[in-house]
N, C-alpha and C positions, 0 to 999 in steps of 0.2 A: 065363629067358623074355625079359626085357627086352633082354639082349645078343643073343639070336637074332633078335628082332624088329628091332632096330637094324641087324643085319647084312643081314636080308632087305630092309629099306627102302633101305639103301645099294645093294644089288645091283639093285633095281628102278630106282633113280635113275640108275645107270650104264647099264643096259639101255635105259631110255627115252631118255636123251640120245644114246646111240650109234646106235640104229636109226632113231629119228625124225630125228636130226641128219643122217643120210646124205642124206635127201631135202631137208630144209630148208636145209642149207648151200648147196645150189644156188640157192635163192631168196635167201639172204643175199648170196651173191656177185653175183647178178644185180642186186639192189637197190643195192648199194654202187657198182658200176661204172656202172649206168644213172643213178644219182643225180648222179654227177659230170658226165655228159653234160647232164643237165637244168639244171645250174648255168648253162649257156651257150646252150642251145637249148631254147626253150619250145615247148609244144604249139601248133600253128597256131591262130590266131584272127584277129580283125579289130578293131584298136583304133579309137577315134573318129577319131584323127588319120589313120589309113590310109583310113578310110571317107570322110572329108571330102575327102581328096586325090583321090579317084576320082570326085567329083561335078562336073558342069559348072556354070557360073555360072547363077543363076536368070534366066530371061527374063521380067522383070516385066511387060513390055508384053503378054504372052500370058495372064497370070493375070487372069481376069475374075471369078472367084468370090472372095468374102471368106471368112475362116475361119468366120464364122457360117453362111454358105451351105453350106460344106463339111460342117459338123456337122449341119445340117438334112438335107442329101442323104444323110448316113450314117445318119440316123434315130436318133441317140443322144439320151438324155434328161438326161444329166449331163455335166459337163465331163470330157473324156477324160483318161486318165492321161498321154497324150502326143499332141501335135498339132504337125506340122511341115509346112513347104512346101519342096519341092526339085524337081529336074528328074528325069523319067524319060526319059532321052535328050533329045529335043527338046520334051517336053511337061511343063509345070509341074503338079505333083500335090500333094495334101495326103495325108499319111500319119497315120492316127489309130489309137491303141491305147487300148482301154477298160480298166476296172479288172479285168476278168476275163481279160485277155490277148488278146482278140479284136482282129485287125488289119483295117483297111480302107484302100484306096487310092482317092481321089476325084480325078478330073480337075479342075484349076483352070481349065480352059477352058470346059467345058460341064456339069460336075457329074456325069458318068456314073461309075459304079463300075468300077474296073479289076480284073477277076478273074483275069487271066492275061496273059502276054506270049508272043510268038513267038520262035523261034530267032534270027531276024534282029534283033529288038529286043534280045535278050540280047547279041548281038555288038556292036551299036551302043552299048549301055551299057558293055560291057567296053572299048570303044575310048577312053573318057574316062580310063581308068586311066593314071597317069603312066608306068607300065612297059610300056604297050601298044605293040607294034611291028607284029605281023601276027596279030591275034586270029583263032582258028579254033575252031569248035565240036568238042568231042571226044565227049561222050556225055551222055545224060540220067541223072542219078543221084538215087536216092531217099535212100540212106543208104550211106556208106562209112566208111573208117577215120577220116577227119578231120571228118566231119559227123555222127558217131554219136550225139552227146548230144541230149537231149530239147529243149533250147532252140531247136533248128532245126526242130522239128516243124511249126510254123505256117507255115514258108516252103517246105517240101518240095513237090514234087521240084525239083532244081536243074539248070540248064544248066551243064555244066562247060566253061569256056572257057580255052584255052591262049593266053596273051598273046604267045607267040613271042619273049620276051626272053631274054637270056643267063642269067638266074636261074631260068628254067623256071617262071615264075609261072603259077598256075592260079586262076581265079576261080569261085566258086560263086554263080551268079545265080539268085535265086528265080524259078521259072516262074509263081508266083502274083502276086507283087508287083513284080518287077523289081529288088528290092534286092540289092546285093552282100552276101552273108551271111558270106563267108569267103574268104581267100586263102591259098595255100600256095606255097612255093618248093621247088625240088629239094633244096636244102640242108636245109630243115626236114623234108621227107618222108624223106630218108635217115637223118638223125641221130635222128629220133624213134623209128625202129625199134631204136635202141640206147639210147634215153633213156626218154621217157614211156610208150611202149607196154609194154615189159617191166616198167617200174617200177610202173605202175598196174595191171598185168595187164589190158591194154586191148584185146584183139582184138575186132573188130567183132561177131563172133558171140556173144560173152559180154556186151560192154558195152551192146549194144542192149536188153538186158533189165536195167533198172536194179536191180530187186529181186534177181535172181539174181546179178548181178555183185557187189553189195554183200555178199551172204551169202558168196560164194566168197572174197572178199578178207578179210572179217572172220574166217572160219575159218582161212585160210592164215596170216594175220598173228598170230592168236591162238595157233595151234600153234607158230609160230616164237618167239613170246614165251615160251612154256613152255620151249622148247629153250634159249633164252638164259638163263633163270633157272636151269635145271638145270646148264647149263655153268658159270656163275659159281660155283654151289654146289660142284660137283666140283673146279673149279680151286682154290678156297680150301681144300678138304679135302686136296688133294694137294700143296700148296705147303709148303715148309719153309724158313723164313727163319733160324731159329736152329740147330736140330739137322738139318743139311743131309744130303742124300744123298751117296753115295760120289762122290768127285771134287769135292766142295764145291758141287755144283749144287743149286738150289732146287727142281728138277723131277725126277721119277723117269723122265721120258720122254726119248726120243732122236728125232732126225730131224724129220719132219713133225709128229709128235705133240708134240714139244717146242715147235715153233713155234706150234702150236695152243694149247698150254697157256699159254705165256708171253704171247703177244700177246692171248690171251683175257683174261688177268688185267689186262693194261695197258688194253686197249680195251673190256673187258667191260661197264663201266658205260655207255659211249657206245653200244655195240651194243644194249644193253637199252633205253636211253631212245629210240633211233631206232625200235626195234621197237614199243615202247609207244606212241610218238607217231604212228607209222604206223597202228597199230590205232585210235588215237583220232581219226584223220583222218575216219573214217566215223561218228564220234559214236555208238558202241554204246549202245543204250537211249534215244537221242535226248534225252539230258539237256541238251545245249547247243543244242538247236534254237531257232530264232527264235520268240519268243513271240507274234508277230502284232501286229495293230493299226497297222501302218505306213500302211495305206491311209487310215484315219481321221485319223492324225496329219498326213499330207500334205494332206488336204483342209482340215483346220483351218488349216494353215500357209498354204495358198493363199487362204483367205478368200473363196472363190467356188465355187459348185457348178453353176450353170445353164450350159447349152451355148451361151454367148455370150462374146464378147470385144471385138466392135466395133472390130477393128484396122483402121487405115488403112495399106494396103500402101504401102511407100515407092516413090518413082518409079523410080530406078535406082541403088541403092547399089552401088558398085564392089566386085567381088570376093566378094559374098555367094553361097555355094553352098547354104546351108540357113538357114531361119529357124524358130525354135521359139517357139510362142505359149504363154505361161504366165501364171498369176495368182500374185501374191506379195503377201500381206497385203492382199488386196482391190484390188491395183493391177495392171492389165494390162500385160504386158511382151512385147516381141519380142527374142529373143536371136539376133542375126545371127552366123553362123559363116562365116569365110573358109576358103579351101582349105588354108591353113597351120595351121588350128586356132585362130586368133585369134577370141575371142568378144567381142561388143559388145552390151550391154543397151541397148535403146531403148524409149521410151514408145510403147505400142501405138496410142494415139490420135493422136499427133502425128508419130511417127517420129524425134523428137529423141533424141540420146544421153542416157541416164538412169542415171548412176552411182548405185548403191545406197548409201544412207546407213547408217552403223553403227547408229544408234538405231533405224532402221526394221527393220534385220535382227534385232536383239535382241528387238524388240517382236514380230515375227513368230515368232521362235524360242520365245518364251514360250507360244505356243499349241500347241506340239507335245505337251506333257504338261500338260494343263489342271488335273489334280488334284495337281500337284507344283509346287515352287518352283524357279525358275531361280537356282541358288546361285552359279554361277561363269560368267563370260564370258571365255573364254580366246581369245587371238589367237596362233596358232602360225605363226611365221615360219620355223621349222626343224622337221625331222622329230623325233619322239620315239618312245617305246616302243610307242605305239598308233596313231600315224599316221606311216608310214614307207614307203620305196620299196625294193622288191627284185624285180627282173624287170620292174616296171612303175612309171612315174612317178606321183606323186600331186600334186594341186594344192597350191601354197603361194603366199601365206599362206592359212590356213584358219581358220575360227572353230570353237570347240568350246563347245557349250552343255551345261553340267552341271546335272542335276536332282537333287533330294533325294528322289525316289520310292523305293519299296521295292526296285526292281530296280537302282538306281544307274545310270540311263540317261544316256548321252551322245549328242549329235548333232554331226556335222561338217557345216559349211555353207560353201558357196563365197561369199566376200565380193564376187566379181565378178558372178555371175549369180543369187545367192540360192538356188541348187539345194542340196537336202539330199543330201549325198554319202554319208552312211552313218549308221547307228545302232548303238550297242553298249551292252550292260549288263554287270553284274558277271560273269554267267555266260559271256558271249562273251569278255570280257577274260581270264578264267581259261583258257578254251579256247585263246585266242591263245598262251598260254605252254605249255600241254600239247601243242599241235600245232605251231604255227609256231616257237615258241621252241626246243622240244626237237628237232624234226625238221629244220627248215631253218636252225637257228641264227640266226634273225632277231633278233639282238641289236644294238641301235642302235650300241653302241661299236664292234663289228666292221664293221657296214655303213657307218658314217661314215668309217672309215679303210681302205677297201678299197685294196689286196688282202688286208688282214688276214683278212677273212671267207673269202676264197678259200683262203688258206694253211691256216687252221685246219680248214676242212671237208674239203679235199683230203687233208691229213695223216691226219685221223681216218678218212676213207674208205679210205685205203691200209691202215691198221691193220685196219679191218673186213674188207677184202678178203683180207688175209693170213689172218685167223682163218677166214674162210669157205672159201677155196681149200684151206687145209691140212686143214680138216674134210672137204672133198670127197675129197681124196687119201686120207686115213686111212679114211674110210668106204668108198671103192672097194676098198681093200686088204682090209678086213673082208669085203666081199661076195665078193671073189675067193677068200678062204679058206673 
C-alpha cells in the first residue's frame, strides 16, 4: 500500500507540474524578460528634482498673505502636514495638506481658495517646464495607464499637455490644483509595455481596482510558486550524478526537455526565490504592514501643533522656486528650494540662513519614540544594506536614530533640513531582505561595484528565461498531442 501510495503521489506531482506549468511558464518567461527591461526603464513618475525644475521663480513682491493668513483662510485648526509657497503660473499660492490627506490651494495675493484651473492656465503652467517647446492640450484624463494608482485621486482629473519636444514629453496637470502630478516620455511609454506593465500585471482595467488587482497577482504568483517547487522536486528525482543514464548523461530527457531539466536544476533555486519574493511583494496577510503612529511621532518631533509660524517672507531670494514652512523641535524654519534641487534652511523669523546643529537634531530625534531610549546616533556618509540607492538616489550624509523599543525602530533624518526621511522596524528590515534582497538583488556589494549587479541579474534572468521558454515549448507539444 505504501509503495502504491508513493507511486500515486509521484504521478500527481508530475501531472500537476506538467499541466499547470503549461500556462505558468508563460508568466515565468514574461516576468524574466520584463524584469530585465525594468532594470533600465522605471515606471513613469515625477521626482522632486523634476517637479522643482518645472516651477517658475517665486514673485515675492506679489505675495501679500503670510503663512499664518493662509492657514486661517484654509480654516485649519492644527499645523498642517505640509505647507508650501510656490507659483501657479504668475500667481503665488500656498499649498496645504492636512494630516487626513486633504489638500487646499490658497492665493497668496488675496487669500481666495483655488478649486480649479482652466485649460489655458494648464498650458501656461506647462510652458515653464524645461523641455517645453510648443505645448498643446491633448485631452482631459481622469485615469489612464500611467496615472492609474490611488495616490493621484486627490488631483484628478488631469489636463494632458504635450510639450512638443523631441522626447515626446507629456505632462499631467491637475485640473483641481494646477500641480504637475506626472510626466512621461515616449521612451518610457513604449518600454513600459515591455517592462513594468506585464511584470506587475498592470493593465488599467485591473489595476484601478486595488483589491481585485492584489488578489489576482497573489493567486497567480502563488500558483507559480507551487509550480516552481514541484519542478525542483521532479528535477532532483530525475537527475543521476553517479549511476548515470545511457550515454553518461545525468538527465533522462532529450532536446527541449533536457534544457528544461538541466537549467531548472542550475537556476531552480533562483527561480524559486524570485517567485517567492514576488509573492511577498504584496505582503500576504499584511504581516509586514506599517504599524502606524507616524503622525504622532512627527508632531512630537516638530514641537508645535498650533496653525501658526509667524514667518517673515524674504524680500527677493534669488532662484527660489518653492519654500516649505516647517517646525523643527519648536523652531520655525523655511526650507528654500532652487530649481536645481538645492535646499537652504533659513530662520522663519529673520530669513537668515540657519544650518541645523547636530545636538539640536539628536535632541529632536529623541522625541520620536518617547517611551524608548535613543541608543545609537549614526551618521551615514555612504550607503549600507538598509539605506541604499537603486533606480533612485537617496540623500547622503544621513542620520540614523536607533531606539531600544520592542519594535527595534530606526529613523533616518536629513542633517540639512531636519526632515524625517523614513522609519523602519525589525519587521520592515526583514521584509527588505525577503522582497528587495531576493527579488531585486539589492545587495550593497553588487550595487556598489556596478555593473556587477547588472551582470549577475542578467545572467540569472537568461537562465530563468531558458527554463521558462523550454517549458512553454514542451507544454505546447504536450497540448498538440
